[in-house]
C-alpha positions in Angstrom: -2.8 -18.0 -31.1 -0.7 -21.1 -30.4 -1.7 -21.2 -26.8 -5.3 -20.1 -27.3 -5.2 -16.5 -26.3 -7.1 -15.6 -29.4 -8.6 -17.3 -32.5 -6.8 -17.4 -35.8 -9.3 -15.0 -37.4 -9.2 -12.4 -34.6 -7.3 -9.2 -34.5 -6.8 -8.4 -30.8 -4.5 -5.4 -31.1 -6.2 -2.3 -32.6 -3.4 0.4 -32.0 0.3 0.1 -31.2 2.9 2.8 -30.4 6.6 1.8 -30.2 9.7 3.7 -29.2 13.2 2.5 -28.5 12.4 1.2 -25.0 8.7 0.5 -24.8 5.7 -0.6 -26.9 2.2 0.3 -25.9 -0.9 -1.5 -27.4 -4.6 -1.0 -27.2 -6.7 -4.1 -27.5 -10.0 -4.7 -29.2 -11.8 -5.1 -25.8 -11.2 -5.7 -22.1 -11.3 -9.5 -22.6 -8.4 -9.3 -25.1 -6.5 -6.9 -22.9 -6.8 -9.4 -20.0 -5.6 -12.2 -22.2 -2.7 -10.1 -23.5 -1.4 -10.0 -19.9 -0.6 -13.7 -20.2 2.1 -12.8 -22.7 4.3 -11.6 -19.8 7.6 -13.4 -20.0 7.6 -14.3 -23.7 11.2 -14.7 -25.0 11.6 -12.2 -27.9 14.8 -11.4 -29.8 17.0 -12.4 -26.8 15.0 -10.5 -24.2 12.0 -11.3 -22.0 8.9 -9.2 -22.7 7.3 -7.5 -19.7 3.6 -7.1 -20.2 1.5 -5.2 -17.6 -1.3 -2.8 -17.2 -0.7 1.0 -17.4 0.6 2.5 -14.2 -2.7 4.5 -13.7 -5.0 1.6 -14.4 -8.0 1.6 -12.0 -10.2 -1.2 -13.3 -10.6 -4.7 -11.8 -7.4 -6.7 -11.5 -7.8 -10.0 -13.4 -5.2 -12.7 -12.5 -2.9 -13.6 -15.4 -0.3 -16.3 -15.9 3.2 -15.9 -17.3 4.1 -17.3 -20.7 6.2 -20.0 -19.0 3.1 -21.1 -16.9 0.9 -21.2 -20.1 3.4 -23.2 -22.2 5.4 -25.1 -19.7 8.6 -23.8 -21.2 11.5 -22.5 -19.2 13.3 -19.2 -19.8 16.1 -19.4 -22.4 19.5 -19.4 -20.6 20.7 -16.4 -22.7 17.5 -14.3 -22.3 17.9 -10.8 -20.9 15.4 -10.1 -18.1 15.7 -6.3 -18.2 16.4 -3.9 -21.1 19.1 -2.2 -19.0 21.2 -5.4 -18.8 
């Protein structure tokens, strides 16, 4: 909401499933799913989120920007890029 990916009154995520390594979300519509891709690279609890389409996605590819490109912020120095690190 802070960078304009959705309005304050909107609920873009309709379903979420979380396990120890991954989280899967379903968005309200294709537009919200496309906007969610812009959250790639968000620093969260000392790690960097990786946001992408499902591996079997066959729809149109919409360009997305990283969180750093949207906000102009650099990555935190102590952020972990991969969950295996």
